[in-house]
FIKOLZA-1660 file (N, C-alpha, C; in steps of 0.1 Angstrom, whole numbers, plus 5000, padded with zeros to 4 digits):
% residues 172
   i   px   py   pz ch aa at
   1 5166 4953 4652  A  M  N
   1 5154 4961 4651  A  M CA
   1 5151 4968 4664  A  M  C
   2 5148 4980 4664  A  I  N
   2 5145 4987 4676  A  I CA
   2 5131 4983 4682  A  I  C
   3 5130 4981 4695  A  N  N
   3 5118 4976 4700  A  N CA
   3 5109 4989 4703  A  N  C
   4 5100 4991 4694  A  D  N
   4 5091 5002 4695  A  D CA
   4 5077 4997 4698  A  D  C
   5 5076 4986 4706  A  S  N
   5 5064 4979 4708  A  S CA
   5 5054 4987 4717  A  S  C
   6 5059 4998 4723  A  S  N
   6 5050 5005 4732  A  S CA
   6 5039 5013 4724  A  S  C
   7 5041 5014 4711  A  V  N
   7 5032 5020 4702  A  V CA
   7 5026 5010 4693  A  V  C
   8 5020 5000 4698  A  V  N
   8 5015 4989 4690  A  V CA
   8 5003 4994 4682  A  V  C
   9 4995 5002 4687  A  S  N
   9 4982 5005 4680  A  S CA
   9 4983 5017 4671  A  S  C
  10 4995 5024 4670  A  Y  N
  10 4996 5036 4662  A  Y CA
  10 5009 5036 4654  A  Y  C
  11 5009 5039 4642  A  V  N
  11 5021 5041 4634  A  V CA
  11 5020 5055 4628  A  V  C
  12 5032 5061 4625  A  V  N
  12 5033 5074 4619  A  V CA
  12 5034 5072 4604  A  V  C
  13 5026 5079 4596  A  S  N
  13 5026 5078 4582  A  S CA
  13 5038 5087 4577  A  S  C
  14 5038 5089 4563  A  D  N
  14 5049 5097 4557  A  D CA
  14 5046 5112 4561  A  D  C
  15 5034 5115 4565  A  N  N
  15 5031 5129 4570  A  N CA
  15 5033 5129 4585  A  N  C
  16 5043 5137 4590  A  P  N
  16 5046 5136 4604  A  P CA
  16 5035 5142 4613  A  P  C
  17 5025 5148 4608  A  H  N
  17 5014 5154 4615  A  H CA
  17 5002 5145 4615  A  H  C
  18 5003 5134 4608  A  K  N
  18 4992 5125 4607  A  K CA
  18 4995 5112 4614  A  K  C
  19 4986 5107 4623  A  I  N
  19 4988 5094 4629  A  I CA
  19 4977 5085 4624  A  I  C
  20 4982 5073 4620  A  V  N
  20 4972 5064 4614  A  V CA
  20 4971 5052 4623  A  V  C
  21 4959 5048 4626  A  Q  N
  21 4957 5036 4635  A  Q CA
  21 4959 5024 4626  A  Q  C
  22 4966 5014 4632  A  T  N
  22 4969 5002 4625  A  T CA
  22 4957 4992 4626  A  T  C
  23 4957 4982 4618  A  S  N
  23 4946 4973 4618  A  S CA
  23 4949 4963 4630  A  S  C
  24 4938 4955 4634  A  W  N
  24 4940 4946 4644  A  W CA
  24 4950 4935 4640  A  W  C
  25 4950 4932 4627  A  Q  N
  25 4960 4922 4622  A  Q CA
  25 4974 4926 4623  A  Q  C
  26 4976 4939 4621  A  E  N
  26 4990 4944 4622  A  E CA
  26 4994 4945 4637  A  E  C
  27 4984 4948 4646  A  N  N
  27 4987 4948 4660  A  N CA
  27 4991 4934 4665  A  N  C
  28 4983 4924 4660  A  E  N
  28 4986 4911 4665  A  E CA
  28 4999 4906 4659  A  E  C
  29 5003 4910 4647  A  A  N
  29 5015 4906 4641  A  A CA
  29 5027 4912 4649  A  A  C
  30 5026 4925 4652  A  M  N
  30 5036 4931 4660  A  M CA
  30 5037 4925 4674  A  M  C
  31 5026 4922 4680  A  S  N
  31 5026 4916 4694  A  S CA
  31 5032 4903 4693  A  S  C
  32 5029 4894 4684  A  A  N
  32 5035 4881 4683  A  A CA
  32 5050 4882 4680  A  A  C
  33 5054 4892 4673  A  Y  N
  33 5068 4894 4670  A  Y CA
  33 5076 4897 4683  A  Y  C
  34 5070 4906 4691  A  Y  N
  34 5077 4910 4703  A  Y CA
  34 5075 4901 4715  A  Y  C
  35 5066 4891 4714  A  K  N
  35 5063 4882 4725  A  K CA
  35 5076 4877 4732  A  K  C
  36 5085 4871 4724  A  S  N
  36 5097 4865 4730  A  S CA
  36 5105 4875 4738  A  S  C
  37 5105 4888 4735  A  Q  N
  37 5113 4898 4742  A  Q CA
  37 5107 4901 4756  A  Q  C
  38 5094 4898 4758  A  F  N
  38 5088 4901 4770  A  F CA
  38 5085 4889 4779  A  F  C
  39 5087 4877 4774  A  M  N
  39 5083 4865 4782  A  M CA
  39 5091 4864 4795  A  M  C
  40 5103 4867 4795  A  L  N
  40 5111 4865 4808  A  L CA
  40 5105 4874 4819  A  L  C
  41 5102 4887 4815  A  R  N
  41 5096 4897 4825  A  R CA
  41 5082 4892 4829  A  R  C
  42 5075 4887 4819  A  L  N
  42 5061 4883 4822  A  L CA
  42 5061 4871 4831  A  L  C
  43 5070 4862 4829  A  K  N
  43 5071 4850 4837  A  K CA
  43 5074 4853 4851  A  K  C
  44 5083 4863 4853  A  I  N
  44 5087 4868 4866  A  I CA
  44 5075 4874 4873  A  I  C
  45 5068 4883 4865  A  A  N
  45 5056 4889 4870  A  A CA
  45 5045 4878 4874  A  A  C
  46 5044 4868 4866  A  N  N
  46 5034 4858 4869  A  N CA
  46 5038 4850 4882  A  N  C
  47 5051 4848 4884  A  A  N
  47 5055 4841 4896  A  A CA
  47 5052 4850 4908  A  A  C
  48 5054 4863 4907  A  K  N
  48 5051 4872 4918  A  K CA
  48 5036 4873 4921  A  K  C
  49 5028 4873 4910  A  L  N
  49 5013 4873 4912  A  L CA
  49 5009 4861 4919  A  L  C
  50 5014 4849 4915  A  A  N
  50 5011 4837 4922  A  A CA
  50 5015 4837 4936  A  A  C
  51 5027 4842 4939  A  L  N
  51 5032 4843 4953  A  L CA
  51 5023 4851 4962  A  L  C
  52 5017 4861 4956  A  H  N
  52 5008 4870 4964  A  H CA
  52 4993 4865 4964  A  H  C
  53 4991 4853 4958  A  G  N
  53 4978 4848 4957  A  G CA
  53 4968 4855 4948  A  G  C
  54 4974 4861 4938  A  L  N
  54 4966 4869 4928  A  L CA
  54 4964 4861 4915  A  L  C
  55 4954 4866 4907  A  E  N
  55 4952 4859 4895  A  E CA
  55 4964 4861 4886  A  E  C
  56 4968 4850 4880  A  T  N
  56 4980 4850 4871  A  T CA
  56 4977 4853 4857  A  T  C
  57 4987 4855 4849  A  L  N
  57 4986 4858 4835  A  L CA
  57 4984 4845 4827  A  L  C
  58 4976 4846 4816  A  Q  N
  58 4975 4835 4807  A  Q CA
  58 4981 4839 4794  A  Q  C
  59 4991 4831 4789  A  F  N
  59 4998 4835 4777  A  F CA
  59 4992 4829 4765  A  F  C
  60 4991 4837 4754  A  G  N
  60 4986 4833 4741  A  G CA
  60 4997 4836 4731  A  G  C
  61 4993 4833 4719  A  E  N
  61 5003 4835 4708  A  E CA
  61 5005 4850 4705  A  E  C
  62 4994 4858 4705  A  V  N
  62 4995 4872 4701  A  V CA
  62 4992 4881 4713  A  V  C
  63 4987 4876 4724  A  S  N
  63 4984 4884 4736  A  S CA
  63 4985 4876 4748  A  S  C
  64 4985 4883 4760  A  F  N
  64 4984 4876 4772  A  F CA
  64 4971 4882 4779  A  F  C
  65 4966 4874 4789  A  K  N
  65 4954 4878 4795  A  K CA
  65 4955 4877 4810  A  K  C
  66 4949 4887 4817  A  R  N
  66 4947 4887 4831  A  R CA
  66 4933 4891 4834  A  R  C
  67 4926 4881 4839  A  G  N
  67 4911 4884 4841  A  G CA
  67 4905 4885 4828  A  G  C
  68 4898 4896 4826  A  W  N
  68 4891 4899 4814  A  W CA
  68 4899 4907 4804  A  W  C
  69 4910 4911 4808  A  N  N
  69 4919 4920 4800  A  N CA
  69 4928 4913 4790  A  N  C
  70 4926 4915 4778  A  N  N
  70 4936 4910 4768  A  N CA
  70 4946 4921 4765  A  N  C
  71 4959 4917 4766  A  C  N
  71 4969 4927 4764  A  C CA
  71 4979 4922 4753  A  C  C
  72 4982 4931 4744  A  Y  N
  72 4993 4928 4734  A  Y CA
  72 5006 4927 4741  A  Y  C
  73 5016 4920 4736  A  Y  N
  73 5029 4919 4741  A  Y CA
  73 5036 4933 4737  A  Y  C
  74 5036 4942 4747  A  S  N
  74 5042 4955 4744  A  S CA
  74 5049 4960 4757  A  S  C
  75 5058 4969 4756  A  E  N
  75 5065 4975 4767  A  E CA
  75 5054 4982 4777  A  E  C
  76 5045 4989 4771  A  R  N
  76 5035 4996 4779  A  R CA
  76 5027 4986 4788  A  R  C
  77 5023 4975 4782  A  E  N
  77 5015 4965 4790  A  E CA
  77 5023 4958 4800  A  E  C
  78 5035 4955 4797  A  V  N
  78 5044 4948 4806  A  V CA
  78 5048 4957 4818  A  V  C
  79 5051 4970 4815  A  V  N
  79 5053 4979 4826  A  V CA
  79 5041 4981 4834  A  V  C
  80 5029 4981 4829  A  K  N
  80 5017 4983 4836  A  K CA
  80 5016 4972 4847  A  K  C
  81 5018 4959 4842  A  I  N
  81 5018 4948 4851  A  I CA
  81 5028 4949 4862  A  I  C
  82 5041 4953 4858  A  E  N
  82 5052 4954 4868  A  E CA
  82 5049 4965 4878  A  E  C
  83 5043 4976 4874  A  R  N
  83 5040 4986 4883  A  R CA
  83 5029 4982 4893  A  R  C
  84 5019 4975 4888  A  E  N
  84 5009 4970 4897  A  E CA
  84 5014 4960 4907  A  E  C
  85 5023 4952 4903  A  I  N
  85 5030 4942 4913  A  I CA
  85 5038 4950 4923  A  I  C
  86 5045 4960 4918  A  Q  N
  86 5054 4968 4927  A  Q CA
  86 5045 4975 4938  A  Q  C
  87 5033 4980 4933  A  E  N
  87 5024 4987 4943  A  E CA
  87 5019 4977 4953  A  E  C
  88 5016 4965 4948  A  I  N
  88 5011 4954 4957  A  I CA
  88 5021 4951 4967  A  I  C
  89 5034 4949 4963  A  E  N
  89 5045 4945 4972  A  E CA
  89 5047 4957 4982  A  E  C
  90 5047 4969 4978  A  E  N
  90 5049 4980 4987  A  E CA
  90 5037 4981 4997  A  E  C
  91 5025 4978 4993  A  W  N
  91 5014 4978 5002  A  W CA
  91 5015 4967 5012  A  W  C
  92 5019 4955 5007  A  K  N
  92 5020 4943 5016  A  K CA
  92 5032 4946 5026  A  K  C
  93 5042 4952 5022  A  E  N
  93 5053 4955 5031  A  E CA
  93 5049 4965 5042  A  E  C
  94 5041 4975 5038  A  K  N
  94 5036 4985 5047  A  K CA
  94 5026 4978 5057  A  K  C
  95 5018 4969 5052  A  E  N
  95 5009 4962 5061  A  E CA
  95 5017 4953 5071  A  E  C
  96 5028 4947 5066  A  R  N
  96 5036 4939 5075  A  R CA
  96 5042 4947 5086  A  R  C
  97 5047 4959 5082  A  V  N
  97 5053 4968 5092  A  V CA
  97 5043 4972 5103  A  V  C
  98 5031 4976 5098  A  I  N
  98 5020 4980 5107  A  I CA
  98 5017 4969 5117  A  I  C
  99 5016 4956 5111  A  K  N
  99 5012 4945 5120  A  K CA
  99 5023 4942 5130  A  K  C
 100 5036 4943 5127  A  I  N
 100 5047 4941 5136  A  I CA
 100 5046 4952 5147  A  I  C
 101 5044 4965 5143  A  A  N
 101 5043 4976 5152  A  A CA
 101 5031 4974 5162  A  A  C
 102 5020 4969 5157  A  K  N
 102 5009 4967 5166  A  K CA
 102 5011 4956 5175  A  K  C
 103 5017 4945 5170  A  E  N
 103 5020 4933 5179  A  E CA
 103 5030 4937 5190  A  E  C
 104 5039 4946 5187  A  T  N
 104 5049 4951 5196  A  T CA
 104 5044 4961 5206  A  T  C
 105 5037 4971 5201  A  F  N
 105 5033 4982 5210  A  F CA
 105 5019 4981 5216  A  F  C
 106 5010 4974 5210  A  Q  N
 106 4996 4974 5216  A  Q CA
 106 4997 4968 5231  A  Q  C
 107 5004 4957 5233  A  P  N
 107 5005 4953 5247  A  P CA
 107 5010 4963 5257  A  P  C
 108 5020 4971 5252  A  M  N
 108 5025 4982 5261  A  M CA
 108 5014 4993 5264  A  M  C
 109 5007 4996 5254  A  F  N
 109 4996 5006 5256  A  F CA
 109 4985 4999 5265  A  F  C
 110 4982 4986 5263  A  E  N
 110 4972 4980 5271  A  E CA
 110 4976 4980 5286  A  E  C
 111 4989 4979 5289  A  E  N
 111 4993 4980 5303  A  E CA
 111 4990 4993 5309  A  E  C
 112 4987 5003 5301  A  L  N
 112 4983 5017 5306  A  L CA
 112 4968 5019 5307  A  L  C
 113 4960 5008 5304  A  L  N
 113 4945 5010 5303  A  L CA
 113 4940 5014 5317  A  L  C
 114 4942 5007 5328  A  D  N
 114 4937 5010 5341  A  D CA
 114 4941 5024 5345  A  D  C
 115 4953 5027 5344  A  R  N
 115 4958 5040 5348  A  R CA
 115 4952 5051 5339  A  R  C
 116 4950 5049 5326  A  S  N
 116 4944 5059 5318  A  S CA
 116 4929 5061 5321  A  S  C
 117 4922 5050 5324  A  K  N
 117 4908 5051 5327  A  K CA
 117 4906 5059 5340  A  K  C
 118 4915 5057 5350  A  R  N
 118 4913 5064 5363  A  R CA
 118 4915 5079 5360  A  R  C
 119 4923 5083 5350  A  L  N
 119 4925 5097 5347  A  L CA
 119 4916 5103 5337  A  L  C
 120 4906 5094 5332  A  G  N
 120 4896 5099 5323  A  G CA
 120 4899 5098 5308  A  G  C
 121 4909 5089 5305  A  F  N
 121 4912 5087 5291  A  F CA
 121 4904 5074 5287  A  F  C
 122 4900 5074 5275  A  V  N
 122 4893 5062 5268  A  V CA
 122 4902 5059 5256  A  V  C
 123 4906 5046 5256  A  M  N
 123 4915 5041 5246  A  M CA
 123 4908 5031 5237  A  M  C
 124 4910 5032 5224  A  S  N
 124 4905 5022 5215  A  S CA
 124 4916 5017 5206  A  S  C
 125 4918 5004 5204  A  F  N
 125 4929 4999 5196  A  F CA
 125 4925 4996 5182  A  F  C
 126 4931 5003 5173  A  L  N
 126 4928 5002 5159  A  L CA
 126 4940 4995 5152  A  L  C
 127 4938 4993 5139  A  K  N
 127 4948 4985 5131  A  K CA
 127 4962 4991 5132  A  K  C
 128 4963 5005 5131  A  D  N
 128 4976 5011 5130  A  D CA
 128 4979 5022 5140  A  D  C
 129 4969 5023 5150  A  K  N
 129 4971 5033 5160  A  K CA
 129 4961 5031 5172  A  K  C
 130 4963 5039 5182  A  V  N
 130 4955 5038 5194  A  V CA
 130 4947 5051 5193  A  V  C
 131 4934 5050 5193  A  S  N
 131 4925 5062 5194  A  S CA
 131 4923 5065 5208  A  S  C
 132 4924 5078 5211  A  I  N
 132 4923 5082 5225  A  I CA
 132 4913 5094 5226  A  I  C
 133 4905 5093 5237  A  Q  N
 133 4896 5104 5240  A  Q CA
 133 4899 5108 5254  A  Q  C
 134 4900 5121 5256  A  H  N
 134 4901 5127 5269  A  H CA
 134 4892 5139 5270  A  H  C
 135 4881 5137 5277  A  G  N
 135 4871 5148 5277  A  G CA
 135 4865 5149 5263  A  G  C
 136 4865 5161 5258  A  N  N
 136 4860 5164 5244  A  N CA
 136 4871 5163 5234  A  N  C
 137 4883 5159 5238  A  Y  N
 137 4895 5160 5229  A  Y CA
 137 4898 5145 5224  A  Y  C
 138 4898 5144 5211  A  Y  N
 138 4901 5131 5204  A  Y CA
 138 4914 5132 5197  A  Y  C
 139 4922 5122 5198  A  Y  N
 139 4934 5121 5190  A  Y CA
 139 4939 5107 5189  A  Y  C
 140 4950 5105 5183  A  A  N
 140 4955 5091 5181  A  A CA
 140 4970 5091 5183  A  A  C
 141 4975 5079 5187  A  K  N
 141 4989 5076 5189  A  K CA
 141 4993 5064 5181  A  K  C
 142 5003 5065 5173  A  L  N
 142 5008 5054 5165  A  L CA
 142 5015 5044 5174  A  L  C
 143 5016 5032 5169  A  Y  N
 143 5022 5021 5176  A  Y CA
 143 5038 5023 5174  A  Y  C
 144 5044 5031 5182  A  N  N
 144 5058 5033 5182  A  N CA
 144 5063 5039 5195  A  N  C
 145 5076 5039 5197  A  N  N
 145 5082 5043 5210  A  N CA
 145 5079 5058 5213  A  N  C
 146 5080 5066 5203  A  I  N
 146 5078 5080 5205  A  I CA
 146 5064 5083 5210  A  I  C
 147 5054 5077 5203  A  D  N
 147 5040 5080 5208  A  D CA
 147 5037 5073 5221  A  D  C
 148 5043 5062 5223  A  L  N
 148 5041 5055 5236  A  L CA
 148 5046 5064 5247  A  L  C
 149 5059 5068 5246  A  S  N
 149 5065 5077 5256  A  S CA
 149 5057 5090 5257  A  S  C
 150 5052 5096 5246  A  S  N
 150 5044 5108 5247  A  S CA
 150 5032 5106 5255  A  S  C
 151 5025 5094 5253  A  F  N
 151 5013 5091 5260  A  F CA
 151 5016 5090 5275  A  F  C
 152 5027 5083 5278  A  I  N
 152 5030 5081 5292  A  I CA
 152 5033 5095 5299  A  I  C
 153 5039 5104 5292  A  E  N
 153 5041 5117 5297  A  E CA
 153 5028 5125 5299  A  E  C
 154 5018 5123 5290  A  E  N
 154 5005 5129 5291  A  E CA
 154 4998 5124 5304  A  E  C
 155 5000 5111 5307  A  L  N
 155 4994 5105 5319  A  L CA
 155 5001 5111 5331  A  L  C
 156 5014 5112 5331  A  K  N
 156 5021 5118 5342  A  K CA
 156 5017 5132 5345  A  K  C
 157 5015 5139 5334  A  Q  N
 157 5011 5153 5335  A  Q CA
 157 4997 5154 5341  A  Q  C
 158 4988 5146 5336  A  E  N
 158 4974 5145 5342  A  E CA
 158 4974 5141 5357  A  E  C
 159 4983 5132 5360  A  E  N
 159 4984 5128 5374  A  E CA
 159 4989 5140 5383  A  E  C
 160 4999 5148 5377  A  R  N
 160 5004 5160 5385  A  R CA
 160 4993 5170 5386  A  R  C
 161 4985 5172 5376  A  V  N
 161 4974 5181 5376  A  V CA
 161 4964 5177 5387  A  V  C
 162 4960 5164 5387  A  I  N
 162 4951 5159 5397  A  I CA
 162 4957 5160 5411  A  I  C
 163 4970 5157 5413  A  A  N
 163 4976 5158 5426  A  A CA
 163 4976 5172 5431  A  A  C
 164 4979 5182 5422  A  T  N
 164 4979 5196 5425  A  T CA
 164 4965 5200 5430  A  T  C
 165 4955 5196 5423  A  K  N
 165 4941 5199 5426  A  K CA
 165 4937 5193 5440  A  K  C
 166 4941 5181 5442  A  D  N
 166 4938 5174 5455  A  D CA
 166 4946 5181 5467  A  D  C
 167 4958 5185 5464  A  S  N
 167 4965 5191 5475  A  S CA
 167 4960 5205 5478  A  S  C
 168 4955 5212 5468  A  S  N
 168 4950 5226 5470  A  S CA
 168 4936 5225 5476  A  S  C
 169 4929 5214 5473  A  S  N
 169 4915 5213 5479  A  S CA
 169 4917 5208 5494  A  S  C
 170 4928 5201 5498  A  N  N
 170 4930 5197 5511  A  N CA
 170 4934 5209 5520  A  N  C
 171 4941 5219 5514  A  V  N
 171 4945 5231 5521  A  V CA
 171 4933 5240 5524  A  V  C
 172 4923 5240 5516  A  A  N
 172 4912 5249 5518  A  A CA
 172 4902 5244 5528  A  A  C
% end
């Protein structure tokens, strides 16, 4: 039998232009029939939810539940759970990368605090970047080699500007 469980709540009648909604009994019967086909994927999803400390699925005879949501055993519902888990895993990986970058580069930016203050820069350390103010100009640098090097170059440039002003004021 072809698994057409993604259309649990609708069936097509003999008229191809007419869609008939099935009864809840038919939905439950179809869901119970397809349950075994989805259990492996749902158990994997459940393990991942538990791993991430999230509310797990509760399995019943004709539906599974997560929180207040009752879902029939269908491709659509299983894919929805799998996508949600994938998004959570991508978000957690992004957070992990941001944390590593901050732990690596924030100390390097902090070493520049005194030097930057003398030159009129104000630095604030945020979760994923360093917020910088120089006069009326606000911008940010990410926690990475490129932005760290760029900021060091800005400090050197500002030091050259100040040195040039000092030497020209000494000549006058």
